[in-house]
N, C-alpha and C positions, 0 to 999 in steps of 0.2 A: 444705740438704737432706743428710741423712746417707746415707752409702754403705751399701748392703745387702751383707751377707756371706752367702754360701751357707749353707744349713743343714748341720749336722753329721750325717753318715751314722752312725746308731746300729747298724743291722743291715740286711742285705738277703738275699733268697733267691729262687731261681727257683721259681715255684709251678706253672707249666705250660709245655709246650714242644710245638712242631710242627716240621715240617721247615724252615719259614721263619722262625718267630718264637719267642721265649721271653717269658713274662710274668714280670716281676720285681717283687717287693714290696719297697719301700724304707721303712724306719723312720727318720724324720728328726726332729732337734731344731733348731728355729729359734732365732735369736739372742735372741728374747724369752722363751725357755723353753718355748714351745708344742711339743708332739709331734704328728706326723701320720704316717699310713701312706698311701703312694702306690703305685699300680701303673703300670707302663709296659711297652710292647712293646719288646723289645730285638731289633734286627735283627742282621745278620751283622757289622756294624761296618765293612764294606768300602765302604759308600756306593753311590750310584747315579748315573747320568747321564741327561740328557735332551738331545736334539740338535734344533736348529731349522735344517734344511738350506735353503739359498737357492741356486737355480740361476742360471746365467749369463743366463737369459731373464727374470730378475726374478720368479721364482715361489718361494713358500714351500711346502715339502712336509710334509704331515700324513699320519697313518695312522688308519684306522678299525680298531679292535681290540675283540674281545669282552671285556667287563668283568664278571666274575662278581659283583662287589659290587652293581652296579646292574642286572644281568641284561639288558644290552643292549649294542649296539655303541657305543663312545665314540670320538669324534674327538679326536686329540691328536698328540703328537710322538713320534718315535723315542725309546725309553727302555729302560733295563734296569740290572741290578745290575753292579757292578764285580766281575769274577772275581778269585780269589786270584792275587796276583802282577802284576795289571794296574795301570796308572795310569789315571786318569780319562780321559785323552785316548785311550789305547789302547782302552778300553772303549767310548768314544763312536764311534770308527771301526769297531769290531767290530759294534756294534749297528746302525749305518748299513748295513753290508754284509749283516747277517742279516735286517733288517726291510724294507729297500727296495732292496737290491742296488746300493748306491753307496758309494764311499769318498771322503773329503774330504782336500784338501791344506792347507786353512787352517781353523783353529779360533780362536774368540775366546770367552773365558769371559764369559758374560752375567751370571750370578749364582750364588749358592749358596742353596739353599732348604732349609727344614726343614718337616716336616709334623706338625702337632699336637705341638709340642715338650713340652707338659706330659705327654703320654702315649706318645710314640714317639721313640726315640733314633736317628733317621736323618737323613741329609743327602743332598742331590742337587746335583750340579754341572750347570749348564745352559750349553750351548755353542751358538753360531752356527757353522754349518759352511758353507764355500764351497769352490770349486775341486773340484766333484763330478765323478766319472767312474765308469763301471760297474765293479763288483767284487762278486761274490756269495759269501757264506759261508752254510752251513746254519745255521738258527736253531732255537730250541726252541719256536716258536709251533705250536699244533696245526693251524693253517690259514694259507694265505698272507694277509698283511695287504693291505688295499686302500689304495693310495696316492692322496691327493687333492692336486692342485696348486691353489694360490690365488695370484693375482697380488698382488705387494706393493702395488699400487694399490687392491686390493679387500679389505684385511685386515678392515675393519669387517664384512664379510659373515660372517665366521667367528663373531663373537660372538653373532649372532642364531640360530645353528644349535642346535637342541634337543640334538644329540649332542655339543656342545662345552661341557662343564660341569665337567670335572675342574680343580680349583683350581690345580694346578701348571702346567697348560697355559695356563689363562687368564692367570695372573700372568706367565708367560714371554712370552706374546704381547704383553701390555702393555709389558713391559720391552723386547721386541724393537722395538716401534714407537719408543720413545725412542732406542734404539741406532741405528736406521736414520736418524733425524733428526740425531743427534749426529755420525754418521759420513757424513752427506750421501749416503746411498745413495738412488738414484732409486726413488721409490715412486709 
């Protein structure tokens, strides 16, 4: 099997811009001589974090937050963009404090995710957080987020919820179940 070489970038230009995204048009030449034009969303380049907090009582904490894309409340995990100058871990702890009023003393990187990599240049670091204690920071959410606790012994119940459909959250929960078994965490 021959190794694929990335296409040569012939030209690129930003064709549209909002406060969160830029649309970039890429003109590429592939190794076989074919030319194609692609468009992609270009994020801030800072990345994002998602946090799966686990309490000492063996509960996983999720949040219900309004999602404008689906026009409904979606159940998922604490998440947000990494601010300029922050590391992913600092951002993870800040988001915990802003969204659910907790800070963590232990983090384990669960995975790195991309979303629609053919069209979106973003990445998300997903962490398991433990050693939780109260600590509140003001956030940027327009309303308080509703926190939902699920026993680690009842994680299957989350998959059947209509409001639990966001792909990054679903993938992260599946990976968390593997992580729990590997680390022999009681569930």
